[in-house]
C-alpha positions as CSV (number, residue, x, y, z in Angstrom):
1,X,146.9,99.6,157.3
2,X,146.8,95.9,158.0
3,X,147.3,93.3,155.5
4,X,143.8,91.9,155.3
5,X,141.9,95.5,154.7
6,X,144.2,96.1,152.1
7,X,143.5,92.4,150.5
8,X,139.7,93.6,150.8
9,X,140.0,97.0,149.4
10,X,142.0,95.5,146.2
11,X,139.3,92.5,146.1
12,X,136.6,95.6,146.4
13,X,138.4,97.3,143.5
14,X,138.6,94.3,141.1
15,X,135.2,93.3,142.0
16,X,133.8,97.1,140.8
17,X,136.2,97.0,137.8
18,X,134.6,93.6,136.5
19,X,130.8,94.9,137.4
20,X,131.6,97.8,135.4
21,X,133.3,96.1,132.5
22,X,130.2,93.7,132.6
23,X,127.7,96.1,132.6
24,X,129.3,98.4,130.2
25,X,129.3,95.3,127.3
26,X,125.5,94.2,127.6
27,X,124.8,98.1,127.4
28,X,126.3,98.5,124.2
29,X,124.9,95.0,123.2
30,X,121.4,95.9,124.2
31,X,121.7,99.4,122.2
32,X,122.5,97.0,119.1
33,X,119.9,94.6,119.6
34,X,117.3,97.6,119.9
35,X,118.4,98.4,116.1
36,X,117.2,95.3,115.0
37,X,114.3,94.9,116.7
38,X,111.2,95.3,114.7
39,X,109.5,98.9,115.1
40,X,105.9,98.8,114.4
41,X,103.3,101.1,116.0
42,X,99.9,102.2,116.1
43,X,100.1,105.7,113.9
44,X,96.4,106.6,114.1
45,X,92.8,105.6,114.9
46,X,89.5,106.7,113.5
47,X,87.5,104.6,116.1
48,X,83.9,106.7,115.4
49,X,83.4,106.7,111.6
50,X,82.3,110.1,110.4
51,X,78.1,109.6,109.8
52,X,75.6,107.6,111.1
53,X,76.8,104.3,112.8
54,X,74.8,102.2,110.6
55,X,76.8,99.3,110.5
56,X,76.6,99.7,106.8
57,X,79.9,98.0,105.2
58,X,80.6,101.6,104.1
59,X,79.9,103.0,108.0
60,X,82.1,100.1,109.4
61,X,84.9,100.8,106.5
62,X,85.0,104.3,108.0
63,X,86.4,102.8,111.3
64,X,90.3,101.7,111.2
65,X,93.7,101.5,112.9
66,X,96.8,102.2,111.1
67,X,99.9,101.0,111.8
68,X,103.2,102.5,110.5
69,X,106.6,100.7,110.0
70,X,109.7,102.9,111.2
71,X,112.3,101.1,110.0
72,X,114.0,100.8,107.1
73,X,113.1,97.0,106.2
74,X,110.3,95.3,105.8
75,X,108.3,93.4,108.6
76,X,106.3,90.3,108.7
77,X,103.2,90.9,110.5
78,X,102.2,87.3,110.0
79,X,100.5,86.2,113.3
80,X,100.4,89.3,114.8
81,X,97.2,90.5,116.4
82,X,95.5,94.0,116.9
83,X,92.6,93.5,119.1
84,X,90.2,95.6,121.3
85,X,89.4,95.7,125.5
86,X,86.5,93.2,125.1
87,X,89.1,90.6,123.1
88,X,87.4,91.6,119.5
89,X,91.0,90.3,117.6
90,X,92.2,90.3,114.2
91,X,95.1,88.2,113.0
92,X,97.5,89.1,110.2
93,X,97.8,86.7,107.4
94,X,100.7,86.5,105.3
95,X,101.1,90.0,105.1
96,X,104.3,92.0,105.2
97,X,104.2,96.1,105.7
98,X,107.4,97.7,103.6
99,X,109.8,100.1,105.1
100,X,108.0,103.7,106.4
101,X,104.9,102.3,105.2
102,X,101.5,102.7,106.7
103,X,98.6,100.3,106.5
104,X,94.8,100.9,107.2
105,X,93.1,98.2,108.6
106,X,89.5,98.4,108.0
107,X,86.8,97.1,110.4
108,X,84.1,96.1,107.4
109,X,84.6,93.7,104.5
110,X,86.6,94.7,101.8
111,X,89.7,93.4,99.3
112,X,92.9,93.2,101.2
113,X,95.7,95.4,99.3
114,X,99.1,96.7,100.4
115,X,97.9,100.0,101.9
116,X,94.2,98.5,103.3
117,X,93.5,95.2,105.1
118,X,90.0,94.5,106.2
119,X,88.4,92.7,109.2
120,X,85.8,91.5,107.5
121,X,83.1,92.2,110.4
122,X,79.5,92.8,110.3
123,X,79.7,95.5,113.3
124,X,81.7,98.0,114.6
125,X,84.7,97.2,117.1
126,X,86.3,100.3,118.7
127,X,83.7,101.5,121.4
128,X,83.2,105.7,120.5
129,X,83.5,106.4,124.3
130,X,86.7,104.6,125.4
131,X,88.8,101.9,124.1
132,X,92.4,100.7,123.3
133,X,93.6,99.3,120.4
134,X,96.0,96.8,121.4
135,X,99.0,95.5,118.7
136,X,100.9,92.1,119.6
137,X,103.6,90.4,118.0
138,X,103.2,86.5,116.7
139,X,105.2,85.6,120.1
140,X,101.8,87.5,121.8
141,X,104.2,90.0,123.0
142,X,102.6,93.5,123.5
143,X,104.4,95.9,120.9
144,X,102.2,99.6,121.0
145,X,98.8,100.7,121.7
146,X,96.4,103.7,121.8
147,X,93.8,104.3,124.4
148,X,90.9,107.0,124.1
149,X,88.0,107.7,126.3
150,X,87.9,107.6,130.4
151,X,90.9,105.2,130.9
152,X,93.4,107.5,128.8
153,X,94.9,109.2,131.5
154,X,94.6,106.6,134.2
155,X,96.4,103.5,133.2
156,X,99.7,103.7,135.2
157,X,101.5,101.2,133.8
158,X,100.0,101.5,130.0
159,X,102.4,102.5,127.4
160,X,100.1,105.4,125.4
161,X,101.3,106.9,122.1
162,X,101.0,110.1,122.6
163,X,97.8,111.9,123.9
164,X,95.3,113.1,121.5
165,X,97.7,113.5,118.2
166,X,96.4,110.0,116.8
167,X,92.6,110.2,118.2
168,X,89.7,111.2,115.7
169,X,86.4,110.8,115.9
170,X,83.3,111.7,118.2
171,X,81.1,110.7,121.2
172,X,78.6,107.9,119.5
173,X,78.5,104.1,119.8
């Protein structure tokens, strides 16, 4: 074997070792940062309020989205948004979701509590036939979404949190 071939083999081996070492460090760092990242998910959607859709506050408040904090740490949702496909957006203000807790965001009017928040709208938000609820953080980064209806199984690059297990409601609106 010539000296130049040996030198190239040694250089290639050294480069391979460096690449493997470099890849190993970020992977462990990535695992660590994933654990520290806030984890909130859309855990349930009631997009078709039971009973008549009559735009009464009672009917509007039976339409809701639930968010669950799956971590052991409180998560500040101030500035986060929940929106539908047509752009109706609810922005969280001064709300902290307790560890392992769930909050229900109702469409109608009401008094906010730790377990229930209200969008204070006078019309339905979630389409009963097909829609997507999208949750974004205070930096407008995608967090989670729930889809139902016609597009649920055909949106290749969309994340769908489960199939039908979180969807409730019929076919009106």
